C-alpha positions in Angstrom: 0.0 0.0 0.0 1.1 3.5 -0.7 1.2 6.3 1.9 -2.2 7.6 3.0 -3.7 9.8 0.3 -1.6 8.3 -2.4 -1.8 5.2 -4.6 -4.5 3.8 -6.9 -7.9 5.6 -7.0 -10.8 4.1 -8.8 -12.9 6.2 -11.2 -16.6 6.3 -10.6 -19.3 4.5 -12.7 -17.3 1.5 -13.8 -19.1 -1.5 -15.3 -19.0 -4.9 -13.5 -15.8 -6.9 -13.9 -15.8 -9.5 -16.7 -13.2 -11.8 -18.3 -13.1 -9.6 -21.4 -12.5 -6.1 -19.9 -9.1 -5.7 -21.5 -9.4 -8.0 -24.5 -8.9 -4.9 -26.8 -5.4 -4.3 -25.4 -2.1 -5.9 -26.4 -1.1 -8.9 -24.1 1.4 -7.0 -21.9 -1.0 -4.0 -21.4 -3.9 -6.4 -20.7 -1.9 -8.3 -18.1 -0.8 -5.1 -16.3 -4.3 -3.6 -16.4 -5.9 -6.8 -15.1 -3.4 -6.8 -12.2 -4.0 -3.2 -11.3 -7.8 -3.6 -11.6 -7.7 -6.2 -8.8 -5.6 -4.1 -6.4 -7.5 -2.4 -3.6 -7.9 1.4 -3.5 -4.7 3.1 -2.2 -2.4 0.4 -3.5 1.0 1.5 -4.7 1.1 1.2 -8.5 4.3 3.0 -9.1 6.7 1.5 -11.7 9.2 0.4 -9.1 6.6 -1.4 -7.0 5.0 -3.1 -10.0 8.4 -4.3 -11.2 8.8 -6.2 -8.0 5.7 -8.3 -8.6 5.1 -8.4 -12.4 7.5 -10.2 -14.8 8.4 -6.9 -16.6 11.2 -4.4 -16.2 10.7 -0.8 -15.2 11.0 0.5 -18.8 8.5 -2.0 -20.1 6.1 -1.1 -17.3 6.5 2.6 -17.8 5.6 2.1 -21.5 2.6 -0.1 -20.6 1.2 2.5 -18.2 1.6 5.2 -20.9 -0.3 2.9 -23.3 -3.0 2.3 -20.7 -3.4 6.1 -20.3 -3.8 6.5 -24.1 -6.3 3.7 -24.1 -8.4 5.5 -21.5 -7.9 3.2 -18.5 -5.4 5.3 -16.6 -5.1 9.0 -15.9 -2.5 10.8 -13.9 -3.0 14.3 -12.8 -1.7 16.9 -10.3 -3.9 17.8 -7.4 -3.5 20.6 -4.8 -3.5 19.5 -1.2 -6.4 21.2 0.4 -6.1 22.6 3.9 -2.3 22.1 3.7 -1.5 25.7 4.2 1.1 25.5 1.5 1.1 25.5 -2.4 1.9 21.8 -2.5 0.8 19.7 -5.4 0.9 15.9 -5.6 0.4 13.4 -8.4 -2.8 11.4 -8.3 -3.4 8.2 -10.3 -6.9 7.2 -11.3 -7.7 3.8 -12.8 -10.9 2.8 -14.7 -11.8 -0.7 -15.7 -14.1 0.8 -18.3 -12.2 2.8 -20.9 -12.9 6.5 -21.1 -12.2 9.0 -23.8 -10.4 12.3 -23.2 -13.6 14.3 -22.9 -14.8 12.1 -20.0 -11.4 12.4 -18.2 -11.4 16.2 -18.7 -14.9 16.5 -17.3 -13.9 14.2 -14.4 -10.9 16.3 -13.5 -13.1 19.4 -13.5 -15.4 17.6 -11.1 -18.2 17.3 -13.7 -18.6 13.6 -14.0 -20.9 12.7 -16.9 -23.9 10.4 -16.2 -23.3 6.8 -17.0 -25.8 4.7 -19.0 -27.9 2.6 -16.7 -26.8 -1.0 -16.5 -29.2 -3.7 -17.5 -31.0 -5.5 -14.7 -29.4 -8.5 -13.1 -29.9 -11.7 -15.2 -30.5 -9.7 -18.4 -27.7 -9.5 -20.8 -27.0 -6.4 -22.8 -27.7 -6.1 -26.5 -25.9 -8.3 -28.9 -22.7 -6.7 -30.1 -22.6 -6.2 -33.9 -19.7 -6.8 -36.1 -18.9 -3.1 -36.3 -19.0 -2.8 -32.5 -16.6 -5.7 -32.0 -14.1 -4.3 -34.6 -14.2 -0.8 -32.9 -13.8 -2.3 -29.4 -10.7 -4.2 -30.6 -9.2 -1.3 -32.5 -6.8 -0.6 -29.7 -5.0 -4.0 -30.4 -3.8 -2.6 -33.7 -3.4 1.0 -32.7 -3.3 1.6 -28.9 -3.8 5.3 -29.4 -7.3 4.5 -30.9 -8.7 2.6 -28.0 -12.3 3.6 -27.7 -14.8 3.6 -24.8 -18.0 1.5 -24.8 -20.1 4.6 -25.5 -17.8 5.7 -28.4 -18.0 2.2 -30.0 -21.8 2.2 -29.7 -22.0 5.7 -31.3 -19.6 4.9 -34.1 -20.9 1.4 -35.0 -23.6 2.7 -37.4 -21.0 4.5 -39.4 -18.9 1.4 -39.8 -22.0 -0.7 -40.6 -22.3 1.3 -43.8 -18.8 0.3 -44.7 -19.6 -3.3 -44.4 -22.8 -2.8 -46.4 -20.6 -1.5 -49.3 -18.4 -4.6 -49.3 -15.5 -3.4 -47.1 -13.5 -6.1 -45.3 -12.1 -5.9 -41.7 -8.6 -5.5 -43.1 -9.7 -2.6 -45.3 -11.3 -0.9 -42.4 -8.3 -1.3 -40.1 -5.9 0.1 -42.8 -8.2 3.1 -43.3 -8.5 3.9 -39.6 -4.9 3.3 -38.5 -2.7 4.4 -41.4 -0.8 7.7 -41.0 -2.1 8.6 -37.5 -1.0 11.9 -36.0 1.2 11.9 -32.9 -0.2 12.2 -30.4 -3.9 11.3 -30.9 -5.8 13.7 -28.6 -9.3 12.4 -29.3 -9.5 8.8 -30.6 -13.3 9.0 -31.1 -13.1 12.2 -33.1 -10.4 10.9 -35.5 -12.2 7.6 -36.0 -15.5 9.4 -36.8 -13.7 11.7 -39.3 -12.1 8.8 -41.1 -15.2 6.7 -41.2 -17.0 9.7 -42.8 -14.4 11.0 -45.2 -13.0 7.6 -46.4 -16.3 5.9 -46.9 -16.0 3.6 -49.9 -18.2 4.3 -52.9 -21.4 2.3 -53.4 -20.8 -0.9 -55.5 -22.1 -0.6 -59.1 -25.1 -2.8 -59.8 -24.4 -5.9 -61.7 -25.5 -5.6 -65.4 -28.7 -7.5 -66.1 -28.2 -10.2 -68.7 -30.3 -9.6 -71.8 -33.5 -11.5 -71.9 -33.9 -14.1 -74.7 -37.0 -13.6 -76.8 -39.5 -16.4 -76.2 -39.5 -19.3 -78.7 -42.9 -19.4 -80.5 -44.1 -22.2 -82.8 -47.3 -21.6 -84.9 -49.5 -24.0 -86.8 -50.4 -23.7 -90.5 -54.0 -22.4 -90.8 -54.8 -25.1 -93.4 -52.9 -28.3 -92.6 -51.9 -27.7 -88.9 -48.2 -28.3 -89.6 -46.1 -26.6 -86.8 -43.4 -24.2 -87.8 -41.6 -20.9 -86.9 -43.5 -17.7 -87.5 -41.1 -16.6 -90.2 -41.8 -19.9 -92.1 -45.5 -19.3 -92.0 -46.1 -16.0 -93.8 -49.8 -15.2 -93.6 -50.2 -18.2 -91.3 -49.9 -20.7 -94.2 -47.0 -23.1 -94.8 -45.2 -23.3 -98.1 -46.8 -26.5 -99.4 -50.3 -25.1 -98.7 -49.3 -22.0 -100.7 -48.2 -24.2 -103.6 -44.5 -23.9 -103.1 -42.3 -27.0 -103.8 -40.9 -28.5 -100.7 -37.3 -29.6 -100.2 -36.2 -32.7 -102.1 -36.9 -35.9 -100.2 -34.3 -38.5 -99.2 -32.9 -40.8 -101.9 -34.8 -44.1 -102.4 -32.7 -47.1 -101.2 -31.8 -49.7 -103.8 -33.1 -53.3 -103.4 -30.9 -56.4 -103.5 -32.5 -57.4 -106.9 -31.5 -54.1 -108.5 -28.0 -54.4 -107.1 -27.5 -58.0 -108.6 -29.0 -56.9 -112.0 -26.6 -53.9 -112.1 -23.6 -56.2 -111.4 -24.6 -58.7 -114.1 -24.9 -56.0 -116.7 -21.4 -54.7 -115.7 -19.9 -58.2 -116.2 -21.5 -58.7 -119.6 -20.2 -55.3 -120.8 -16.7 -56.4 -119.7 -16.9 -59.6 -121.7 -18.0 -57.8 -124.8 -14.9 -55.6 -124.5 -12.7 -58.6 -124.2 -11.9 -57.9 -120.6 -11.8 -60.5 -117.9 -14.6 -59.9 -115.5 -13.7 -59.4 -111.9 -14.8 -61.9 -109.3 
């Protein structure tokens, strides 16, 4: 424990503890945040003290705490000691299991704590998280400076849903939101909103409709009832009924008698010419 008046201070209005509170953070930051979250109020969470317990060095822990501050879980500020009779300022450290954006922390340090959304009654789960909400909640894994609070994810999810409706993939969204970020990012929610609005992909062009084949129609001759295509039945009458000659029929096959007679005549002609007939 730290000296009286120092150490960890919990922010008000935090959601109940779950197993996924820090799933949007990198593994090291998630482990440090989960450890600090379970410490009692007033616990010493300085870098030196944490290095004695956690398997990280002081430099790594200092970086992790800075990342937690950018993600909205930690905020360090200076506070004047009231009734001290001296202009003495000390550093306070507040921790919040629920990620907050910069506007919330600014209001909190002014003493103007915004109202939290009412929690669902016991035994009733919250609304099902959409694909857009899950991607925004996990955005801090790719870019820690873009870690968003629960309220910001719910507010920005409809904008991201339009991206998915236009065929954007998760990888496309992550590249559009995390590429070329300014340093530092003062308001993650504001920059995500701006990029979701200005980089919205165009609506996909509708697929061309294949041309429709004309229906196949077959008519009957008005006289004999023979079926045929309309172009072959001008006036509704087929060619034979109009007196036109039809196409020549198939050749008539020869009978065996005609074949033998033709062969005999050919042999007789060869004998007359003095040729030896073929067998």
